[in-house]
C-alpha positions as CSV (number, residue, x, y, z in Angstrom):
1,S,36.9,-8.2,-5.1
2,R,40.4,-8.2,-6.0
3,V,41.8,-5.6,-8.0
4,I,43.0,-5.9,-11.2
5,A,45.5,-3.5,-12.9
6,W,47.2,-3.2,-15.8
7,R,49.2,-1.3,-18.0
8,C,50.8,-0.3,-21.3
9,N,54.0,1.2,-22.0
10,A,56.5,2.3,-24.9
11,I,60.1,1.6,-24.4
12,D,63.3,1.4,-26.3
13,I,65.2,-1.4,-28.6
14,F,68.4,-1.9,-29.6
15,T,68.7,0.2,-32.8
16,P,72.0,1.6,-34.3
17,S,73.0,5.1,-32.4
18,N,72.7,7.3,-35.7
19,D,68.6,6.7,-35.8
20,P,67.2,9.9,-34.9
21,H,63.7,8.2,-34.8
22,P,64.1,4.6,-32.9
23,P,61.3,2.5,-32.9
24,K,59.5,1.3,-30.1
25,K,58.0,-2.1,-28.6
26,R,54.6,-2.1,-26.3
27,V,55.2,-3.8,-23.5
28,S,52.1,-4.8,-21.2
29,N,51.8,-5.6,-17.3
30,S,49.4,-6.8,-15.6
31,W,48.8,-7.0,-11.4
32,V,46.0,-8.7,-9.4
33,V,46.2,-7.0,-6.0
34,P,44.3,-8.8,-3.5
35,P,42.5,-6.5,-1.3
36,Q,44.6,-7.2,2.2
37,D,44.9,-4.9,5.4
38,T,48.6,-4.2,5.8
39,E,47.9,-3.3,9.9
40,T,45.7,-6.8,10.2
41,N,46.7,-9.0,7.4
42,I,42.9,-9.4,7.1
43,T,41.4,-8.9,3.0
44,F,38.6,-6.7,2.8
45,E,36.1,-6.1,0.5
46,V,36.7,-3.6,-2.2
47,K,33.7,-1.2,-2.8
48,K,35.1,1.5,-5.1
49,V,38.5,2.2,-6.9
50,A,40.5,5.2,-8.2
51,F,44.0,5.2,-10.2
52,G,46.2,8.1,-10.4
53,H,49.4,8.6,-11.7
54,R,51.7,7.2,-8.7
55,K,48.7,6.3,-5.9
56,W,46.0,3.7,-6.1
57,F,42.7,3.7,-3.6
58,A,40.4,1.8,-2.5
59,I,37.5,2.0,-0.4
60,G,37.4,-1.0,2.3
61,P,34.7,-2.2,4.6
62,D,33.2,0.4,6.7
63,S,34.2,2.8,4.1
64,R,37.7,3.3,4.9
65,L,40.4,4.4,2.5
66,Y,43.6,2.2,1.6
67,W,46.2,3.3,-0.8
68,I,49.4,1.8,-2.6
69,E,52.0,4.2,-3.5
70,L,54.0,3.2,-6.3
71,T,56.7,5.4,-5.7
72,Q,57.8,3.1,-2.6
73,F,58.9,0.7,-4.9
74,P,61.5,2.8,-7.3
75,G,62.3,0.8,-10.7
76,R,59.8,-1.9,-9.7
77,Y,56.8,-0.7,-11.4
78,W,58.5,2.0,-13.7
79,D,60.2,-1.2,-15.7
80,N,59.4,-4.0,-17.6
81,N,59.4,-7.1,-15.0
82,P,56.2,-7.1,-13.0
83,P,57.2,-7.2,-9.0
84,P,56.7,-11.0,-7.7
85,D,53.2,-11.9,-5.9
86,D,54.2,-12.1,-2.5
87,E,55.4,-8.4,-2.7
88,V,52.3,-7.0,-4.2
89,L,50.0,-8.9,-1.5
90,Y,50.7,-6.6,1.0
91,L,51.1,-2.9,-0.5
92,W,47.6,-2.0,0.8
93,K,47.8,0.9,3.6
94,P,45.0,3.0,5.3
95,V,45.5,6.8,4.5
96,P,47.3,8.2,7.1
97,G,44.4,11.1,8.9
98,T,41.1,9.1,8.0
99,T,40.9,6.8,10.6
100,N,37.8,8.3,12.3
101,L,36.2,9.0,8.4
102,K,33.7,7.1,6.5
103,I,34.5,7.7,2.3
104,I,32.0,7.4,0.0
105,D,33.9,9.0,-3.1
106,V,38.1,9.0,-4.2
107,D,40.2,10.2,-7.1
108,S,43.6,10.8,-7.5
109,G,45.5,12.9,-10.2
110,T,49.0,13.1,-11.0
111,N,50.5,14.6,-7.7
112,H,47.2,15.5,-5.8
113,S,44.4,13.5,-4.2
114,G,41.2,14.1,-2.9
115,F,37.8,12.3,-1.3
116,V,34.1,13.0,-0.3
117,T,32.9,11.7,3.1
118,D,29.6,10.4,4.1
119,T,28.9,13.8,5.8
120,G,29.7,15.9,2.6
121,D,33.2,17.0,3.7
122,V,36.1,17.2,0.7
123,Y,39.4,17.0,1.4
124,T,42.6,16.9,-0.9
125,W,46.1,16.7,-0.5
126,G,49.1,17.0,-2.5
127,D,50.7,19.4,-5.0
128,P,48.6,22.5,-4.7
129,S,50.0,23.8,-8.0
130,H,47.5,26.4,-9.9
131,G,45.1,26.0,-6.6
132,C,43.8,22.3,-7.6
133,L,43.6,21.6,-4.0
134,G,41.1,24.5,-3.1
135,H,42.7,25.9,-0.1
136,G,43.6,29.1,-1.1
137,S,47.2,28.8,-2.0
138,N,49.2,27.4,-4.9
139,N,52.6,27.2,-3.1
140,I,51.8,25.1,0.0
141,N,52.5,21.4,-0.2
142,V,49.7,19.7,1.8
143,V,51.1,16.3,3.3
144,E,47.5,14.9,5.0
145,P,44.2,14.9,3.5
146,K,42.8,18.6,4.6
147,R,39.5,19.6,4.7
148,V,38.2,22.4,1.6
149,Q,36.8,25.0,4.1
150,Y,35.1,26.7,1.1
151,F,32.5,24.2,0.9
152,V,32.0,24.0,4.7
153,D,31.9,27.8,5.2
154,N,28.5,28.0,2.7
155,G,26.9,25.2,4.2
156,M,27.5,22.9,1.0
157,K,27.9,18.8,0.8
158,A,29.6,16.9,-1.8
159,V,28.6,13.7,-3.1
160,A,31.4,12.9,-5.6
161,I,35.0,14.3,-6.4
162,G,37.4,14.2,-9.8
163,C,41.3,15.0,-9.6
164,G,43.3,15.6,-13.0
165,G,45.8,17.5,-14.7
166,Y,49.5,18.3,-14.5
167,V,51.4,15.9,-15.9
168,S,52.6,17.1,-19.9
169,W,50.9,20.3,-19.6
170,S,50.1,23.3,-17.3
171,G,47.2,22.5,-15.4
172,G,46.0,20.6,-12.2
173,F,42.6,20.7,-11.0
174,T,39.7,19.3,-8.9
175,I,36.0,19.2,-10.0
176,V,33.5,18.6,-7.1
177,L,29.6,17.5,-7.3
178,L,27.3,18.7,-4.7
179,D,24.2,17.1,-3.6
180,D,22.2,19.9,-5.2
181,N,23.2,19.0,-8.6
182,R,26.2,22.1,-8.5
183,L,29.1,21.4,-9.9
184,F,32.5,23.4,-8.7
185,Y,36.5,23.4,-9.9
186,C,39.4,25.0,-8.8
187,G,42.6,25.0,-10.0
188,R,43.1,25.3,-13.6
189,L,41.3,23.6,-16.6
190,G,42.0,24.5,-19.9
191,N,44.9,26.8,-21.5
192,G,44.3,30.3,-20.8
193,L,41.7,29.9,-18.0
194,A,42.9,32.0,-14.5
195,H,44.1,29.6,-11.5
196,Q,41.1,29.1,-9.0
197,L,42.5,29.1,-6.0
198,V,39.3,28.5,-3.8
199,P,36.1,26.1,-5.7
200,T,34.0,28.3,-8.7
201,Q,30.8,26.8,-10.0
202,V,30.7,25.8,-13.2
203,I,27.0,26.6,-14.6
204,V,25.2,23.2,-16.1
205,P,21.7,24.6,-16.8
206,N,18.5,22.2,-16.8
207,R,20.5,19.4,-16.5
208,L,21.0,16.6,-14.0
209,I,24.3,15.4,-13.4
210,L,25.0,11.7,-12.8
211,S,28.6,11.1,-12.3
212,I,32.1,13.3,-13.1
213,S,35.1,12.0,-14.2
214,A,38.9,13.9,-14.7
215,G,41.8,13.0,-16.8
216,E,45.1,14.4,-17.3
217,D,44.0,17.5,-19.8
218,W,40.3,17.4,-19.5
219,A,37.0,16.7,-17.4
220,G,33.8,15.1,-18.2
221,I,30.1,14.6,-16.7
222,V,27.3,12.6,-17.8
223,T,24.0,14.1,-17.7
224,C,20.3,13.7,-18.2
225,R,17.1,15.9,-18.5
226,N,16.2,17.1,-15.4
227,T,12.7,16.0,-14.9
228,K,12.4,17.4,-11.6
229,Q,13.4,20.6,-12.3
230,E,11.3,20.9,-15.5
231,E,8.5,19.7,-13.5
232,E,9.4,22.1,-11.0
233,E,9.4,25.1,-13.5
234,K,6.2,23.9,-15.3
235,E,4.5,24.1,-11.7
236,K,5.9,27.5,-11.3
237,E,4.9,28.5,-14.6
238,Q,1.4,27.2,-13.9
239,E,0.9,29.2,-11.1
240,Q,2.3,32.4,-12.3
241,Q,-0.6,31.9,-15.0
242,E,-3.3,31.1,-12.4
243,E,-2.0,33.8,-10.2
244,K,-2.7,36.1,-13.6
245,E,-6.0,34.9,-14.1
246,N,-7.0,35.7,-10.2
247,E,-5.6,39.0,-10.8
248,R,-7.7,39.5,-13.9
249,K,-11.0,38.3,-12.5
250,L,-10.6,40.4,-9.3
251,K,-10.3,43.2,-11.5
252,E,-13.2,42.5,-13.5
253,E,-15.2,42.3,-10.5
254,K,-14.1,45.3,-9.0
255,E,-15.0,47.6,-12.2
256,E,-18.3,45.3,-12.4
257,Q,-19.4,46.9,-8.7
258,E,-18.1,50.3,-9.4
259,R,-20.6,50.8,-12.5
260,K,-23.6,48.9,-10.1
261,N,-22.6,51.4,-7.7
262,E,-22.7,54.5,-10.3
263,E,-25.8,53.2,-11.7
264,G,-27.6,53.6,-7.8
265,V,-26.7,57.0,-7.4
266,L,-28.9,58.9,-9.8
267,P,-32.5,56.8,-8.4
268,S,-31.4,57.4,-5.0
269,F,-30.5,61.6,-5.6
270,I,-34.6,62.0,-7.5
271,Y,-36.1,59.7,-4.5
272,R,-34.5,62.7,-1.8
273,L,-35.4,65.4,-4.3
274,A,-38.7,64.4,-4.5
275,E,-39.2,64.0,-0.4
276,K,-38.1,67.7,-0.5
277,L,-40.5,68.8,-2.8
278,S,-43.5,66.4,-1.5
279,I,-44.1,65.1,-4.7
280,S,-46.4,61.8,-4.6
281,D,-45.5,58.0,-3.7
282,K,-46.7,57.9,-7.7
283,D,-44.3,60.4,-9.1
284,K,-41.5,58.9,-7.0
285,D,-41.6,55.9,-9.0
286,V,-38.5,56.9,-11.6
287,N,-38.8,53.0,-12.7
């Protein structure tokens, strides 16, 4: 259950100062990070990991959320020398404000992060630029996980989350998948789009969303045919056809009955008239 992380970084190499485009070389670093709880020093089983620009996350036993803040170690993760093993070993810490929560999904962008609990609640925190946190503001920093009230007020339950954007372009966003297959986003995703300070639905017609993902300047989803929805639509269409057929039959039966009633009016009238005129029974037989 170890976490293996790596990166590839371009650094300057020695070149004459008059070179306007100095060559660069690629330097790769990798680390094996044993999941060990800083508070208890007990190694835990990792259920899921997420990697942000400055934070790593891991969901551990009992759905508890841990993180590594790379900014705790200035110079260590941003130069070309990996930290010693004993320094890496004790980096995992429980995320503040999550003690009584059970987390099922987590993601992290450049300056904001978010997770989903087993009750379907969505929590976000960090830099609120572009409204990416979904709390209705783009200028109030959130230092600890805060529940997104929009989903609570509308009785919505989430199952997955993605956080992206904001490194090298003017954007930052969060996408959320609900248990009823609806997809929402907040923030700014794509040039020219207005900032969404609260979650807004993204229409994905007739497709079942299997997973979602968010990157620096893109978002993606994996879908398949929504066979359940197709069957429901087919059943609905069949019910509508049956309803129309029943209406047609009722109309025909009504017209037939009205025709029979009209045919029975004339003989009845003649019979009554014959009685008044005392015509014999033989003459009454109009059939």
